[in-house]
Structures are given as structure tokens and as C-alpha cells.
N, C-alpha and C positions, 0 to 999 in steps of 0.2 A: 793136639794143636789147640791154642787159646787165642783170645783177641786182647786180652788185658782190660777188658770191661768186667767189673765185679758185680757177681750176680746178688750177693747179700753178704752181710756180716755174720758169720757163724760163731757160735760159742764153743769154746774147748770145755768137754766135761772131764776128759782125764787124759793124761800123758804117761803111759807105763811102758817101760822098756822101749820097743820098737812100733808101739801102736798108738794111734792117736785118735781119740773118740770125740766126735762133735755133735752138738745139737744144732739142727737147721731145718728151715722151711724146705729147702730143696731135697727131693727123694730120688737118691741115685739108685743103681743096681749094683749087685757085686760084679766086680771087674771093671767098673767105670773108671775113667781118669778124671780127676778132679784136682785143680790147682788150689792149694792152701798157701796164702802168702806168697803166691808166685810159682810154688814148688808143685810139679806134676806128680801125684801120688796115686795110688791104685786102692779102690775100696774092696775091703776084704770081710766085711762083717755089718750086718743090718740090725737095727733095733728099733723101738718106738721112738718116733722124732729124732733119731740119732743114727749115725754110721761110723765106722772106724775104717782108717786108712793106715797103710804100713810104711814105715820109713827104714830104708836101709842105712848101714853104717856110713856108707858113701854119701848119701843124701844128707844125713845128720851133719856130717863134717863140712858140708857148704852152706849150711843155713844158719840163720841167727835164731837157733832153737830157743832162746830165752823168751821169744815173743809167740811161742806157741802154748798161749795162755789167755783166758779173757776172750776178747773178739778177735777174729782173724778174717781175712778177705778169703771169699770162697767164689771161684768161677769153674762151673762144669766144662769139659771139653766141647770145642764148637762142633756143630753139624754141618755136612755139606750144604744144607739149605739155609744156614745161618748167613746173615749180612756181615761182612768183615768191617766193622766201624771203628776198631782200635788199630793194632797192627798185628802181624804174624808172631806169636808168641809160642815158644815151645814149651815152656815151663820148666827149662833146665837152668837152674841158678847158677851164675858164674862166680859169684863172690859175694861178700856181705861189705856194705858201705856204711860209713858214720856220718850222721847228720852234725854238721859243725856249725852250721848258722842258720837262722830263720829270719828274714826280714820282712815286715808288713809293708805292703804297698797300698795304694788307694783302694783297690779292690780284689787285691790277690796278695799271695804270700810267695816270696822267693825262698826256696829251700837250696842249701849248698851241702853237697853230699861228697864226702872224701872216700877214695877207693885206691887200692893198691895201684901203683903207677903202671904196672904190666897190663892192666885193664883198659888204661885210658885210650890206648890206640883203637879201642872198638866203640869208644863214646865220641859222636859227631855232632858239631853245633847243628841244631835244627833237625837232628835224626831222632830215631825212636829209641826209648828204654822202658824197661819195665822194673818198677819199684815195688817190693812186696806183691806183685802181680798186677799192679796198677799200669796201664799203658799211658805213657807220658812223652813229651817233646823236651829234648835238651835245648835249653836257651843259649848256654855258653859254656866253654870248657876251659879250665886251667891246667896246670901242670899235673896236679893230683886230685882235682875235684872238679864238679860240674854244678851248674844251676838250673834249677826247674822252676817254673812259676805255676802255682797252684791256684785254680780259680775257686770261687765260693761254693760251686756246685760239687766240685771234686773234695773239697774240705769237708763238706757236709756228709757226703755219702761214702767216706772211706775212712780209714784210721789216720789220715794225714792230720786230721783235726787233734788227735791226742800225741803226735809225735814232738819230740823236744831235742834240743842239743846233746849230743852224746847217745842218742839212740841208735841202733844197728838196724838195718833193713836189708833184705835180700835184693839183689840185682842181677836181671838178665839184660845183657847188651843186645843190640840189634844183631840177628843172626846172619843177615846179608853182610854186615861189616865183618863179621868173623870168617865167613866163606872166602870173601875177596881178600882178606888178610892173608889167609892160609894159602890162597893161589899166588899172591905177589911174593910170599916169602920163599916159594920154591924157585930156586934159581934156574932150574932146568925146564920151568914152565913159563909160558908166555900168556898174559891174560889178554883175550881177545874179547870183541862184543859177542861173538857166537857163544864163547864160554858164559858170559854174563846172562845172555838170553836163555841158556841152557839150565842155569842155577835158577833164574826167576821162575821158568816154566814148571820146575817141580815143586813150588810151593804156592 
């Protein structure tokens, strides 16, 4: 489990077959879970100032793998003692979105991101979403895209400063929206507040 708050920008050393090696200040242990650009991966090898994670074929099929070069977002899995300052993130990427518009505001930037329409039902105005591992709030939703407002602090401390129109990004929708949708779509089940409380209590 993660929070969507980026620990650091790691640097990709190599991507060979299913193994991604990164240089980073963070020092993990073998078997640790680490989110790289929002995808939860397992540390399988350690080196001097570097570590290697493994990507399955399933994982690679869901990611914007072309971004696994240069700088990438890194967040280690949260501990039970950590404060939850972002939102509950699983590190399970749902889909890849495309940046279709960037608009400069007085003190921020609006990013418009297009996704396959089948995922729009999980994207809720003022709800949470994770873009390349960054916890953000959805400002507005259209038929096949949504708008985010990125403040200067986030621009400076994440890869958003480098994103441009046409770039693809990893997207994890809000897991509670996914759970609730799954329960609603089952015709033989009735969603009750007790059921909602049960879902919330498990996370």
C-alpha cells in the first residue's frame, strides 16, 4: 500500500528483459515493494547505490513502459506508523492515459488527460486519482478525459514539469470507486451502508 507522495526521483540505469535497475538514494531490502511511476514492483537484487525490480509480462502490458528511462517517480511501501497524507494507493495501474492539453493558470497548470471511456466511471469530480504514482485530486470530468490542477510545488518536485501534450502516463483510479462500482453492477446484491462500512474498515 502507498500514499501517492513521491519519495524521490530515481534514475533508470538499465531496462533489460523483465529487470529494471535504478540508481536511488533510498536503500531497500530484497523483497521490498516499491512503486515506480505508480506501479508496485518487488526488489529482487541490490547493488551499490542501486537496486533491481522485476516486471511481469502482465505488468508491462499495463504500463507506459516507454517512460522507464531517465528519471522516474519512486515511493516505498508505507509502514503502519506512517501518516496517510495522500490517499490509499495500491500500486495497481488500471490503464494508460494521454495528456491532451496543458493550460497555464496564474499560479498553476491545468492538465487534461484522456483515457479509455470504460475507465471514466471510476474517475469522480473532486475524487482521488494517481498519475505516475502521484496522488492528485480530479477537478472536472468530461466524456473521455478529466482535468487536474497542478500547483507549483508538485510541478517542481515531480515529473509533471517535463510532461507535454501526447505523453502517456500510468493511471490508478480510486480503489473505493472500483469496489463500489463492482458491488452496484451485481444485480443480485444490494449495496448497504453496512457493506460500505465493511469495505472502508478493511483499508
